[in-house]
Backbone as numpy.savetxt, mean C-alpha at the origin, in Angstrom:
# Nx Ny Nz CAx CAy CAz Cx Cy Cz
4.87 -4.73 27.84 5.44 -3.42 27.49 6.23 -3.53 26.20
6.04 -2.61 25.30 6.74 -2.64 24.02 8.19 -2.25 24.22
9.11 -3.04 23.65 10.50 -2.70 23.70 10.88 -1.95 22.44
11.76 -0.96 22.59 12.23 -0.18 21.44 13.43 -0.89 20.86
13.34 -1.29 19.59 14.36 -2.12 18.97 14.86 -1.50 17.68
16.17 -1.43 17.52 16.73 -1.05 16.23 16.56 -2.21 15.28
16.20 -1.89 14.01 16.00 -2.98 13.05 17.31 -3.65 12.68
18.45 -3.07 13.06 19.74 -3.68 12.74 20.35 -4.36 13.96
19.56 -4.50 15.04 20.08 -5.03 16.28 19.45 -6.38 16.60
20.27 -7.35 16.95 19.74 -8.61 17.45 19.36 -8.42 18.91
18.23 -9.01 19.30 17.75 -8.86 20.66 18.23 -10.04 21.48
18.87 -9.71 22.60 19.34 -10.77 23.51 18.77 -10.49 24.89
18.27 -11.50 25.52 17.64 -11.35 26.82 18.31 -12.31 27.80
18.74 -11.80 28.93 19.37 -12.67 29.93 18.34 -13.60 30.53
18.68 -14.87 30.65 17.76 -15.86 31.22 18.60 -16.90 31.94
18.55 -16.89 33.27 19.30 -17.87 34.04 20.78 -17.75 33.83
21.26 -16.51 33.61 22.69 -16.28 33.44 23.19 -16.54 32.04
22.33 -17.04 31.15 22.74 -17.30 29.77 21.90 -16.46 28.84
22.47 -16.09 27.70 21.74 -15.25 26.74 20.69 -16.07 26.04
19.47 -15.53 26.02 18.40 -16.17 25.24 18.63 -15.83 23.79
17.86 -16.42 22.92 18.07 -16.19 21.51 16.82 -15.65 20.86
17.03 -15.05 19.69 15.90 -14.54 18.90 15.83 -15.37 17.64
14.80 -16.22 17.53 14.59 -16.98 16.30 14.21 -16.02 15.21
14.50 -16.34 13.97 14.22 -15.43 12.87 12.75 -15.05 12.87
12.52 -13.75 12.95 11.17 -13.23 12.84 10.38 -13.25 14.12
10.81 -13.95 15.18 10.05 -14.02 16.41 10.99 -13.76 17.57
10.70 -12.73 18.36 11.52 -12.39 19.51 10.94 -13.07 20.74
11.75 -13.82 21.46 11.26 -14.53 22.65 11.64 -13.73 23.89
10.68 -13.62 24.82 10.83 -12.74 25.96 10.71 -13.53 27.27
11.14 -12.93 28.39 11.04 -13.61 29.68 9.59 -13.82 30.09
9.41 -14.61 31.14 8.07 -14.86 31.67 7.42 -13.54 32.04
6.11 -13.44 31.78 5.38 -12.21 32.07 5.24 -11.31 30.86
6.08 -11.51 29.86 5.98 -10.75 28.63 5.36 -11.65 27.56
5.12 -11.05 26.38 4.56 -11.85 25.29 5.53 -12.95 24.89
4.98 -14.09 24.56 5.81 -15.21 24.10 6.31 -14.97 22.69
5.49 -14.32 21.88 5.85 -14.02 20.50 5.59 -12.53 20.23
6.61 -11.82 19.81 6.47 -10.40 19.49 6.76 -10.20 18.01
5.79 -9.60 17.31 5.84 -9.47 15.85 5.74 -8.00 15.47
6.57 -7.58 14.55 6.54 -6.19 14.09 5.72 -6.08 12.80
4.83 -5.10 12.80 3.97 -4.78 11.65 4.32 -3.37 11.22
4.75 -3.18 9.98 5.22 -1.87 9.52 4.52 -1.45 8.24
4.42 -0.13 8.04 3.89 0.41 6.80 4.38 1.84 6.62
3.94 2.46 5.53 4.42 3.81 5.19 3.36 4.88 5.41
2.28 4.55 6.09 1.14 5.45 6.20 1.13 6.18 7.54
0.47 7.36 7.61 0.43 8.11 8.86 -0.24 7.33 9.99
0.08 7.65 11.24 -0.49 6.91 12.37 -2.01 6.93 12.42
-2.64 8.04 11.94 -4.09 8.14 12.02 -4.79 7.67 10.75
-4.03 7.12 9.80 -4.66 6.56 8.60 -5.48 5.33 8.98
-6.60 5.07 8.28 -7.41 3.90 8.60 -6.63 2.59 8.67
-5.56 2.48 7.89 -4.75 1.27 7.94 -4.14 1.08 9.32
-3.60 2.14 9.89 -2.95 2.01 11.20 -3.94 2.01 12.35
-5.06 2.69 12.19 -6.14 2.58 13.18 -6.59 1.12 13.26
-6.78 0.51 12.10 -7.19 -0.89 12.05 -6.09 -1.80 12.59
-4.84 -1.52 12.23 -3.74 -2.36 12.69 -3.64 -2.36 14.22
-3.83 -1.21 14.84 -3.80 -1.15 16.30 -4.97 -1.91 16.91
-6.12 -1.83 16.25 -7.27 -2.59 16.72 -7.01 -4.10 16.60
-6.41 -4.50 15.48 -6.05 -5.91 15.29 -5.05 -6.34 16.37
-4.07 -5.49 16.65 -3.06 -5.82 17.66 -3.71 -6.06 19.02
-4.69 -5.23 19.37 -5.38 -5.40 20.64 -6.15 -6.72 20.67
-6.79 -7.06 19.56 -7.53 -8.33 19.49 -6.59 -9.52 19.58
-5.46 -9.43 18.90 -4.50 -10.53 18.94 -4.00 -10.75 20.36
-3.69 -9.68 21.06 -3.22 -9.80 22.43 -4.29 -10.42 23.32
-5.53 -9.94 23.19 -6.61 -10.44 24.03 -6.94 -11.91 23.72
-7.04 -12.22 22.45 -7.44 -13.57 22.06 -6.35 -14.61 22.32
-5.11 -14.16 22.37 -4.01 -15.08 22.64 -3.64 -15.10 24.13
-4.42 -14.38 24.95 -4.13 -14.27 26.38 -2.72 -13.73 26.62
-2.34 -12.78 25.77 -1.05 -12.13 25.94 0.13 -12.87 25.36
-0.09 -14.00 24.72 1.02 -14.78 24.17 1.65 -14.09 22.97
0.82 -13.35 22.19 1.31 -12.72 20.97 1.13 -11.21 21.06
2.19 -10.49 20.79 2.15 -9.03 20.73 2.48 -8.58 19.32
1.56 -7.83 18.71 1.77 -7.27 17.38 2.09 -5.79 17.56
3.33 -5.41 17.30 3.77 -4.03 17.44 3.60 -3.32 16.10
2.94 -2.16 16.11 2.63 -1.42 14.89 3.61 -0.25 14.73
4.30 -0.22 13.59 5.27 0.84 13.28 4.81 1.57 12.02
4.08 2.69 12.16 3.58 3.43 10.99 4.62 4.40 10.45
4.24 5.07 9.36 4.93 6.28 8.87 6.42 6.08 8.60
6.76 4.94 7.99 8.16 4.69 7.60 9.13 4.70 8.79
8.66 4.37 9.97 9.54 4.36 11.14 10.69 3.36 10.98
10.45 2.31 10.22 11.48 1.28 10.05 12.16 1.36 8.68
11.97 2.47 7.97 12.60 2.65 6.67 11.58 2.99 5.61
12.07 3.29 4.41 11.14 3.55 3.30 10.58 2.24 2.77
9.69 2.33 1.81 9.00 1.12 1.32 9.97 0.06 0.84
10.95 0.47 0.07 11.91 -0.48 -0.48 12.70 -1.15 0.64
13.12 -0.36 1.63 13.87 -0.91 2.75 13.02 -1.85 3.60
11.78 -1.46 3.84 10.91 -2.32 4.66 10.60 -3.64 3.95
10.41 -3.58 2.64 10.15 -4.80 1.90 11.35 -5.74 1.99
12.55 -5.18 1.92 13.76 -5.99 2.08 13.84 -6.59 3.47
13.48 -5.81 4.49 13.49 -6.32 5.86 12.44 -7.40 6.07
11.31 -7.24 5.41 10.28 -8.28 5.50 10.81 -9.59 4.93
11.49 -9.52 3.82 12.02 -10.73 3.20 13.10 -11.39 4.06
13.87 -10.58 4.79 14.94 -11.13 5.63 14.43 -11.62 6.97
13.25 -11.16 7.38 12.71 -11.54 8.67 12.91 -10.51 9.75
13.59 -9.39 9.46 13.76 -8.33 10.44 12.42 -7.68 10.79
11.51 -7.63 9.82 10.12 -7.25 10.03 9.29 -8.50 9.74
8.31 -8.75 10.58 7.52 -9.97 10.40 6.25 -9.76 9.57
5.68 -8.55 9.64 4.47 -8.22 8.87 4.64 -6.83 8.26
4.09 -6.67 7.07 4.13 -5.37 6.39 2.86 -5.20 5.57
2.31 -3.99 5.62 1.23 -3.63 4.70 1.86 -2.77 3.61
1.71 -3.19 2.37 2.41 -2.51 1.27 1.48 -2.39 0.07
1.54 -1.24 -0.58 0.74 -1.04 -1.78 1.12 -2.03 -2.86
0.11 -2.55 -3.56 0.41 -3.54 -4.61 1.21 -2.92 -5.74
1.11 -1.60 -5.92 1.92 -0.94 -6.95 3.41 -0.99 -6.61
3.74 -0.94 -5.32 5.13 -1.02 -4.89 5.59 -2.47 -4.79
4.71 -3.34 -4.31 5.02 -4.76 -4.25 5.38 -5.30 -5.63
4.86 -4.66 -6.67 5.11 -5.12 -8.04 6.58 -5.07 -8.43
7.42 -4.34 -7.69 8.86 -4.37 -7.97 9.42 -5.76 -7.70
8.75 -6.52 -6.83 9.16 -7.89 -6.51 8.23 -8.91 -7.15
6.93 -8.59 -7.18 5.91 -9.50 -7.72 5.15 -8.74 -8.81
5.60 -8.79 -10.06 4.98 -7.98 -11.11 3.46 -8.15 -11.21
2.96 -9.35 -10.98 1.52 -9.60 -11.10 0.70 -8.82 -10.09
1.33 -8.36 -9.00 0.59 -7.63 -7.97 -0.01 -6.34 -8.49
0.52 -5.81 -9.59 0.04 -4.53 -10.14 -1.12 -4.69 -11.10
-1.64 -5.88 -11.28 -2.69 -6.09 -12.27 -3.92 -5.25 -11.99
-4.21 -4.97 -10.71 -5.37 -4.14 -10.39 -5.08 -2.66 -10.48
-3.81 -2.31 -10.76 -3.42 -0.89 -10.88 -3.55 -0.35 -12.30
-3.92 -1.17 -13.26 -4.00 -0.71 -14.65 -4.90 0.52 -14.72
-4.41 1.58 -15.32 -5.06 2.88 -15.27 -6.46 2.93 -15.84
-7.35 3.64 -15.16 -8.71 3.91 -15.62 -9.46 2.62 -15.94
-9.33 1.64 -15.04 -9.92 0.32 -15.26 -11.21 0.11 -14.48
-11.23 0.53 -13.20 -12.33 0.16 -12.32 -13.40 1.23 -12.26
-14.66 0.79 -12.28 -15.77 1.73 -12.14 -15.88 2.24 -10.72
-15.57 1.37 -9.75 -15.65 1.75 -8.34 -14.86 0.74 -7.52
-14.68 1.06 -6.24 -13.88 0.21 -5.36 -14.55 -1.14 -5.12
-15.89 -1.17 -5.07 -16.57 -2.44 -4.82 -16.25 -3.46 -5.90
-16.17 -3.01 -7.14 -15.85 -3.93 -8.24 -14.42 -4.44 -8.10
-13.52 -3.55 -7.74 -12.13 -3.97 -7.55 -12.02 -4.99 -6.43
-12.75 -4.79 -5.35 -12.66 -5.73 -4.24 -13.32 -7.07 -4.55
-14.35 -7.06 -5.39 -14.93 -8.34 -5.82 -13.87 -9.15 -6.56
-13.08 -8.48 -7.37 -12.02 -9.16 -8.11 -10.93 -9.66 -7.17
-10.53 -8.82 -6.22 -9.42 -9.17 -5.35 -9.82 -10.16 -4.25
-11.11 -10.23 -3.94 -11.61 -11.27 -3.04 -11.93 -12.55 -3.81
-11.88 -12.45 -5.13 -12.23 -13.58 -5.98 -11.03 -14.17 -6.70
-11.25 -14.55 -7.97 -10.22 -15.28 -8.71 -8.98 -14.44 -9.00
-9.14 -13.14 -9.24 -7.98 -12.31 -9.51 -7.08 -12.24 -8.28
-7.67 -12.06 -7.11 -6.89 -12.02 -5.88 -6.20 -13.34 -5.60
-6.89 -14.44 -5.86 -6.28 -15.75 -5.64 -5.06 -15.94 -6.54
-5.16 -15.48 -7.76 -4.02 -15.57 -8.69 -2.84 -14.75 -8.17
-3.11 -13.53 -7.72 -2.03 -12.67 -7.24 -1.40 -13.27 -5.98
-2.21 -13.79 -5.07 -1.65 -14.41 -3.86 -0.72 -15.57 -4.20
-1.08 -16.32 -5.22 -0.21 -17.41 -5.65 1.13 -16.90 -6.14
1.12 -15.77 -6.85 2.36 -15.19 -7.34 3.19 -14.62 -6.19
2.52 -14.07 -5.19 3.23 -13.55 -4.01 3.92 -14.70 -3.27
3.24 -15.81 -3.13 3.82 -16.97 -2.45 5.03 -17.51 -3.22
4.95 -17.48 -4.54 6.09 -17.93 -5.35 7.32 -17.04 -5.11
7.08 -15.78 -4.75 8.18 -14.85 -4.49 8.72 -14.97 -3.07
8.15 -15.89 -2.28 8.69 -16.14 -0.96 8.09 -15.33 0.17
6.86 -14.81 -0.02 6.17 -14.10 1.03 4.81 -14.73 1.27
4.26 -14.52 2.44 2.98 -15.13 2.80 1.90 -14.05 2.90
0.96 -13.98 1.95 -0.07 -12.94 1.98 -1.27 -13.37 2.82
-1.88 -12.40 3.47 -3.18 -12.66 4.08 -4.22 -12.79 2.96
-5.37 -13.34 3.29 -6.37 -13.61 2.26 -7.05 -12.34 1.77
-7.29 -11.39 2.67 -8.04 -10.18 2.34 -7.09 -9.00 2.16
-7.14 -8.38 0.99 -6.34 -7.18 0.76 -7.00 -5.98 1.43
-6.20 -5.04 1.91 -6.71 -3.80 2.49 -6.72 -2.72 1.40
-7.12 -1.51 1.75 -7.40 -0.49 0.74 -6.54 0.75 0.92
-5.97 1.25 -0.18 -5.41 2.60 -0.18 -6.36 3.55 -0.89
-7.07 3.05 -1.88 -8.07 3.86 -2.57 -7.66 4.28 -3.96
-8.51 5.07 -4.59 -8.21 5.62 -5.91 -7.28 6.82 -5.76
-6.39 6.96 -6.70 -5.40 8.03 -6.67 -5.85 9.20 -7.55
-5.55 10.42 -7.06 -5.89 11.65 -7.77 -4.62 12.44 -8.03
-4.65 13.33 -9.00 -3.47 14.12 -9.37 -3.52 15.50 -8.73
-2.36 15.98 -8.26 -2.27 17.35 -7.76 -1.11 18.07 -8.45
-1.15 19.40 -8.40 -0.17 20.21 -9.10 0.03 21.54 -8.37
1.24 22.06 -8.47 1.52 23.40 -7.93 1.55 24.46 -9.02
1.52 24.03 -10.29 1.74 24.97 -11.39 0.50 25.25 -12.23
-0.33 24.24 -12.46 -1.50 24.44 -13.32 -2.50 23.32 -13.09
-3.78 23.56 -13.37 -4.76 22.49 -13.26 -4.45 21.39 -14.29
-4.69 20.15 -13.89 -4.49 19.00 -14.79 -5.87 18.48 -15.16
-6.45 19.08 -16.19 -7.84 18.80 -16.54 -7.98 17.89 -17.75
-6.93 17.78 -18.56 -6.97 16.96 -19.76 -5.57 16.40 -20.01
-5.45 15.38 -20.81 -4.13 14.75 -21.01 -3.06 15.74 -21.45
-3.43 16.70 -22.28 -2.45 17.66 -22.79 -1.79 18.45 -21.66
-2.48 18.60 -20.53 -1.91 19.35 -19.41 -0.74 18.62 -18.76
-0.59 17.34 -19.06 0.50 16.56 -18.47 1.76 16.57 -19.32
1.72 17.18 -20.48 2.89 17.18 -21.37 4.10 17.78 -20.67
5.13 16.96 -20.47 6.36 17.42 -19.83 6.25 17.71 -18.35
5.11 17.42 -17.75 4.86 17.73 -16.34 5.68 16.81 -15.45
6.40 17.38 -14.48 7.23 16.59 -13.57 6.34 16.00 -12.47
5.94 14.75 -12.69 5.01 14.08 -11.77 5.76 13.10 -10.89
5.66 13.28 -9.58 6.23 12.29 -8.68 5.40 11.02 -8.73
6.07 9.89 -8.79 5.44 8.59 -8.68 6.18 7.78 -7.62
5.52 6.81 -6.99 6.21 5.94 -6.04 7.14 4.99 -6.79
7.95 4.22 -6.07 8.82 3.24 -6.74 7.98 2.09 -7.29
7.27 2.37 -8.36 6.28 1.47 -8.93 6.40 1.48 -10.45
6.76 0.36 -11.05 6.90 0.32 -12.51 5.64 0.72 -13.27
4.47 0.30 -12.78 3.25 0.59 -13.53 2.89 2.07 -13.43
3.21 2.72 -12.31 2.97 4.15 -12.19 3.84 4.93 -13.17
5.09 4.52 -13.29 6.00 5.15 -14.24 5.49 4.98 -15.67
5.06 3.76 -16.00 4.56 3.49 -17.35 3.30 4.28 -17.65
2.41 4.39 -16.67 1.15 5.11 -16.88 1.41 6.58 -17.20
2.23 7.23 -16.40 2.43 8.67 -16.61 3.32 8.97 -17.80
4.21 8.06 -18.12 4.98 8.23 -19.36 4.04 8.16 -20.56
3.07 7.23 -20.53 2.12 7.11 -21.63 1.22 8.34 -21.73
0.97 9.00 -20.61 0.14 10.21 -20.61 0.93 11.45 -21.01
2.25 11.29 -21.23 3.06 12.40 -21.70 3.79 13.16 -20.62
3.67 12.72 -19.36 4.34 13.39 -18.26 5.79 12.93 -18.16
6.52 13.55 -17.22 7.88 13.13 -16.90 7.88 12.55 -15.49
7.61 11.24 -15.36 7.50 10.66 -14.02 8.85 10.59 -13.31
8.84 10.91 -12.02 10.04 10.92 -11.20 9.77 10.13 -9.93
10.59 9.12 -9.65 10.38 8.25 -8.50 10.94 8.89 -7.23
10.07 9.03 -6.22 10.46 9.55 -4.91 9.65 8.80 -3.86
10.30 8.30 -2.81 9.58 7.66 -1.72 8.75 8.69 -0.97
7.63 8.23 -0.41 6.67 9.17 0.15 7.23 9.96 1.33
8.17 9.38 2.07 8.69 10.11 3.22 9.50 11.34 2.79
9.93 11.38 1.54 10.69 12.52 1.02 9.85 13.41 0.11
8.56 13.10 -0.02 7.76 13.75 -1.04 7.41 15.20 -0.70
7.03 15.48 0.54 6.66 16.86 0.87 7.80 17.81 0.54
9.00 17.44 0.92 10.17 18.28 0.66 10.39 18.46 -0.84
10.19 17.37 -1.61 10.38 17.44 -3.06 9.36 18.37 -3.70
8.13 18.39 -3.18 7.11 19.30 -3.69 7.41 20.75 -3.28
7.85 20.93 -2.06 8.13 22.26 -1.53 9.28 22.92 -2.28
10.28 22.14 -2.66 11.46 22.68 -3.36 11.35 22.58 -4.87
10.20 22.12 -5.36 9.90 22.04 -6.79 10.85 21.10 -7.56
11.31 20.07 -6.84 11.99 18.99 -7.56 11.01 18.33 -8.52
9.76 18.26 -8.09 8.66 17.82 -8.96 7.55 18.86 -8.88
6.71 18.88 -9.92 5.61 19.84 -9.97 4.35 19.33 -9.29
4.21 18.01 -9.23 2.99 17.45 -8.69 3.19 16.02 -8.23
2.09 15.44 -7.75 2.12 14.07 -7.26 0.73 13.48 -7.44
0.59 12.20 -7.12 -0.72 11.54 -7.23 -0.85 10.57 -6.06
-1.96 10.72 -5.35 -2.24 9.90 -4.18 -3.72 9.94 -3.89
-4.16 9.08 -2.99 -5.55 9.12 -2.54 -5.80 10.41 -1.77
-7.03 10.90 -1.79 -7.36 12.15 -1.11 -7.00 12.11 0.37
-7.21 10.96 1.01 -6.91 10.87 2.44 -5.43 11.12 2.71
-4.57 10.66 1.81 -3.13 10.89 1.98 -2.74 12.33 1.62
-3.39 12.89 0.62 -3.14 14.29 0.28 -3.44 15.17 1.49
-4.48 14.79 2.23 -4.83 15.52 3.44 -3.86 15.23 4.58
-3.66 13.96 4.92 -2.86 13.62 6.10 -1.39 14.01 5.94
-0.90 14.02 4.69 0.48 14.43 4.45 0.62 15.94 4.25
-0.52 16.65 4.32 -0.54 18.11 4.21 0.02 18.61 2.87
-0.23 17.84 1.81 0.26 18.26 0.50 -0.46 19.52 0.02
-1.62 19.82 0.60 -2.33 21.04 0.22 -1.52 22.29 0.56
-0.53 22.16 1.42 0.31 23.30 1.75 1.27 23.66 0.62
1.56 22.68 -0.25 2.53 22.90 -1.33 1.96 22.56 -2.70
0.66 22.29 -2.77 -0.01 21.98 -4.03 -1.31 22.79 -4.10
-1.54 23.43 -5.22 -2.71 24.32 -5.34 -3.90 23.63 -6.00
-3.63 22.74 -6.95 -4.69 22.17 -7.77 -4.80 20.66 -7.53
-6.03 20.16 -7.56 -6.27 18.72 -7.44 -7.30 18.31 -8.48
-6.98 17.29 -9.26 -7.88 16.77 -10.28 -8.36 15.38 -9.87
-9.67 15.19 -9.83 -10.26 13.92 -9.40 -10.29 12.95 -10.58
-9.15 12.36 -10.85 -8.98 11.48 -12.01 -9.33 10.03 -11.70
-9.22 9.62 -10.42 -9.41 8.19 -10.10 -8.63 7.32 -11.07
-7.41 7.73 -11.38 -6.68 7.08 -12.46 -6.14 5.70 -12.11
-5.97 5.42 -10.83 -5.41 4.13 -10.45 -5.98 3.68 -9.11
-6.42 2.44 -9.04 -6.84 1.84 -7.78 -5.65 1.12 -7.17
-5.43 1.31 -5.87 -4.33 0.64 -5.18 -4.85 -0.06 -3.93
-4.50 -1.33 -3.80 -4.80 -2.08 -2.59 -3.54 -2.27 -1.77
-3.73 -2.56 -0.49 -2.60 -2.80 0.42 -2.62 -4.28 0.83
-1.63 -5.01 0.33 -1.50 -6.40 0.76 -0.85 -6.45 2.13
-1.41 -7.23 3.03 -0.79 -7.50 4.32 0.00 -8.80 4.18
1.31 -8.69 4.35 2.21 -9.81 4.07 2.97 -10.21 5.33
3.29 -11.49 5.41 4.10 -12.00 6.51 5.38 -12.63 5.96
6.44 -12.54 6.75 7.63 -13.33 6.46 7.27 -14.79 6.74
7.40 -15.69 5.76 6.92 -17.05 5.96 7.66 -17.82 7.05
8.96 -17.59 7.21 9.69 -18.28 8.27 9.17 -17.88 9.64
8.97 -16.58 9.83 8.44 -16.11 11.11 7.03 -16.62 11.34
6.20 -16.56 10.31 4.81 -17.00 10.44 4.74 -18.49 10.77
5.56 -19.28 10.12 5.52 -20.73 10.34 6.11 -21.14 11.68
6.88 -20.26 12.33 7.41 -20.56 13.66 6.36 -20.36 14.75
5.28 -19.68 14.42 4.17 -19.58 15.36 3.46 -20.93 15.45
2.98 -21.31 16.63 2.13 -22.51 16.71 0.93 -22.36 15.78
0.40 -23.45 15.31 -0.67 -23.42 14.32 -1.87 -22.60 14.80
-2.23 -22.75 16.08 -3.38 -22.00 16.57 -3.11 -20.50 16.58
-1.84 -20.11 16.82 -1.50 -18.70 16.81 -1.42 -18.17 15.36
-0.99 -19.00 14.43 -1.03 -18.61 13.02 -2.46 -18.27 12.62
-3.38 -19.17 12.96 -4.79 -18.95 12.59 -5.36 -17.72 13.29
-4.95 -17.50 14.54 -5.46 -16.36 15.30 -4.99 -15.05 14.67
-3.69 -14.95 14.38 -3.14 -13.70 13.83 -3.69 -13.44 12.43
-3.64 -14.45 11.57 -4.14 -14.28 10.20 -5.63 -13.96 10.20
-6.37 -14.64 11.08 -7.80 -14.39 11.17 -8.11 -12.97 11.59
-7.37 -12.45 12.56 -7.61 -11.07 13.02 -7.27 -10.05 11.93
-6.19 -10.30 11.18 -5.82 -9.37 10.11 -6.86 -9.39 8.98
-7.33 -10.57 8.60 -8.36 -10.64 7.57 -9.69 -10.07 8.07
-9.96 -10.26 9.34 -11.18 -9.72 9.94 -11.17 -8.19 9.91
-9.97 -7.61 9.97 -9.87 -6.16 9.95 -10.06 -5.55 8.58
-9.96 -6.37 7.52 -10.01 -5.83 6.16 -11.30 -5.08 5.84
-12.48 -5.64 6.12 -13.71 -4.91 5.74 -13.83 -3.56 6.42
-13.49 -3.47 7.72 -13.61 -2.19 8.42 -12.57 -1.20 7.91
-11.36 -1.68 7.59 -10.34 -0.79 7.04 -10.78 -0.25 5.69
-11.31 -1.10 4.84 -11.79 -0.67 3.53 -12.88 0.38 3.67
-13.86 0.08 4.53 -14.99 0.99 4.70 -14.52 2.34 5.23
-13.62 2.33 6.21 -13.12 3.58 6.78 -12.33 4.38 5.76
-11.57 3.69 4.93 -10.76 4.40 3.94 -11.63 5.03 2.85
-12.61 4.29 2.37 -13.53 4.83 1.37 -14.29 6.03 1.95
-14.72 5.92 3.21 -15.44 7.02 3.86 -14.55 8.25 4.00
-13.30 8.04 4.38 -12.40 9.18 4.56 -12.14 9.89 3.24
-11.92 9.12 2.16 -11.71 9.73 0.85 -12.94 10.52 0.41
-14.13 10.00 0.77 -15.37 10.65 0.33 -15.65 11.94 1.10
-15.13 12.06 2.30 -15.46 13.22 3.14 -14.36 14.27 3.20
-13.17 13.96 2.70 -12.05 14.88 2.89 -12.02 16.00 1.84
-12.82 15.87 0.78 -12.80 16.89 -0.28 -13.10 18.28 0.28
-14.10 18.36 1.14 -14.45 19.66 1.70 -13.32 20.26 2.52
-12.62 19.43 3.26 -11.50 19.91 4.07 -10.39 20.46 3.18
-10.08 19.73 2.11 -9.02 20.19 1.21 -9.40 21.52 0.55
-10.66 21.66 0.20 -11.13 22.92 -0.37 -10.97 24.06 0.64
-11.30 23.78 1.89 -11.17 24.81 2.93 -9.71 25.19 3.18
-8.79 24.28 2.82 -7.36 24.56 2.98 -6.80 25.31 1.76
-7.65 25.59 0.77 -7.23 26.39 -0.36 -6.98 25.63 -1.65
-7.17 24.32 -1.66 -6.98 23.57 -2.90 -8.15 23.82 -3.84
-7.83 23.95 -5.12 -8.85 24.04 -6.15 -9.07 22.63 -6.72
-10.23 22.06 -6.46 -10.51 20.67 -6.81 -11.47 20.64 -7.99
-11.12 19.83 -8.99 -11.93 19.78 -10.21 -12.18 18.34 -10.64
-13.38 18.09 -11.14 -13.68 16.82 -11.80 -13.15 16.90 -13.23
-12.83 15.74 -13.80 -12.27 15.71 -15.15 -13.01 14.67 -16.00
-12.77 14.74 -17.28 -13.29 13.73 -18.21 -12.30 12.57 -18.24
-12.60 11.53 -17.49 -11.70 10.39 -17.41 -11.56 9.69 -18.77
-12.61 9.79 -19.58 -12.57 9.16 -20.89 -11.47 9.72 -21.77
-11.19 11.00 -21.64 -10.14 11.61 -22.46 -8.76 11.05 -22.08
-8.55 10.84 -20.80 -7.28 10.26 -20.35 -7.16 8.81 -20.83
-8.25 8.08 -20.74 -8.24 6.68 -21.19 -7.96 6.60 -22.70
-8.56 7.52 -23.46 -8.32 7.55 -24.90 -6.85 7.79 -25.20
-6.24 8.68 -24.44 -4.81 8.95 -24.62 -3.98 7.69 -24.37
-4.36 6.91 -23.36 -3.63 5.66 -23.06 -3.79 4.64 -24.19
-4.97 4.58 -24.75 -5.19 3.67 -25.89 -4.30 4.08 -27.04
-4.28 5.36 -27.36 -3.48 5.85 -28.48 -1.98 5.63 -28.25
-1.56 5.69 -26.99 -0.15 5.50 -26.67 0.25 4.03 -26.61
-0.72 3.13 -26.76 -0.42 1.69 -26.71 -0.24 1.16 -25.30
-0.69 1.91 -24.31 -0.49 1.52 -22.91 -1.17 0.20 -22.59
-2.41 0.04 -23.01 -3.15 -1.18 -22.65 -2.57 -2.42 -23.34
-2.12 -2.26 -24.56 -1.47 -3.37 -25.24 -0.19 -3.75 -24.50
0.56 -2.73 -24.08 1.78 -2.98 -23.32 1.47 -3.74 -22.04
0.43 -3.33 -21.32 0.06 -3.99 -20.07 -0.42 -5.41 -20.31
-1.21 -5.61 -21.37 -1.71 -6.95 -21.67 -0.56 -7.89 -21.97
0.41 -7.43 -22.74 1.58 -8.24 -23.05 2.42 -8.50 -21.79
2.50 -7.51 -20.94 3.33 -7.62 -19.73 2.73 -8.61 -18.73
1.44 -8.53 -18.49 0.81 -9.38 -17.48 0.48 -10.78 -18.01
0.30 -10.91 -19.30 0.00 -12.20 -19.88 -1.49 -12.48 -19.94
-1.89 -13.44 -20.77 -3.31 -13.68 -21.03 -4.09 -14.14 -19.80
-3.47 -14.91 -18.91 -4.22 -15.42 -17.75 -4.62 -14.28 -16.82
-3.65 -13.47 -16.42 -3.95 -12.36 -15.52 -4.88 -11.35 -16.18
-4.65 -11.07 -17.46 -5.48 -10.10 -18.16 -6.92 -10.59 -18.28
-7.07 -11.89 -18.52 -8.41 -12.45 -18.58 -9.14 -12.35 -17.26
-8.42 -12.55 -16.15 -9.05 -12.43 -14.84 -9.41 -10.98 -14.54
-8.59 -10.04 -14.98 -8.90 -8.62 -14.81 -10.20 -8.28 -15.54
-10.29 -8.69 -16.80 -11.47 -8.35 -17.59 -12.72 -9.12 -17.13
-12.53 -10.24 -16.46 -13.67 -10.98 -15.91 -14.48 -10.10 -14.96
-13.80 -9.23 -14.25 -14.47 -8.38 -13.26 -14.63 -6.94 -13.74
-13.62 -6.41 -14.43 -13.65 -5.00 -14.83 -14.36 -4.76 -16.15
-14.59 -5.84 -16.92 -15.11 -5.69 -18.27 -13.97 -5.48 -19.24
-14.31 -5.36 -20.51 -13.29 -5.20 -21.55 -12.48 -3.94 -21.28
-11.18 -4.10 -21.16 -10.32 -2.96 -20.83 -9.95 -2.18 -22.08
-9.77 -2.87 -23.20 -9.44 -2.17 -24.44 -10.47 -2.50 -25.51
């Protein structure tokens, strides 16, 4: 049975008249309960493919470990916003977290290398890179920052722009536009280069910010535009595919290493095994949700992505990114994406 735990509370369990203890990252329970209980948190809705997959992984972990390991899934910012959850992951209060690489870049700058605007032709190319040498490089940088990444990155998808005030069909339409961005340095840099006024707001506060016109628009994958009901407060959607975002599944290394080796392999294996189905489900959802958004009243338009890319070249965005990431990471990006500039 899942216990309800405050993230600021230490768990103590009576055992033989003495208080049991909670090792960092692993809660130990009485006989009959799971031997190891691990919290998995993210910022996505419960019905998002990420959380559907996470619950499936949790069931497999429980079955394959004969009940020794329980993976508790906390979706939709239940344990805090992205910044707070990332801090809890580092401290061990959360043992696993799925986090967008654009947000992870606040801690691991190299994680944003696949977010460079208007870079990828399609998701398959991005995943070839992230399953290959580019992903291996990023995982090394994540480990240097004190976190343990799973081998296979999950998918958030390509991001699209929405607006409550006017269609965003060409770069000039973004001039002075108040665009919400996540707490992501590369997102801020991208929209500043496009001439917008980027404003950082965590996703759990975004609907309210759109409704009260603190910002004029936002950018997210179509599946999130749908699940977060942004169509209720946004009229226009432009299919820019301006940024690809992956979701790294990360573990607190102290908590992970406290698991017996066979349980480490079991948990990591189940999470990596879930990656292909999560990716496929997310791509499928993005591909099918356009009709639903149209039926909800959104005006959806295709755009000339080349015009936006040209604007970024003129603004020096790609040179800035190349200097920021360095020749090694940039070379690995172009190995898969082709010449970026």
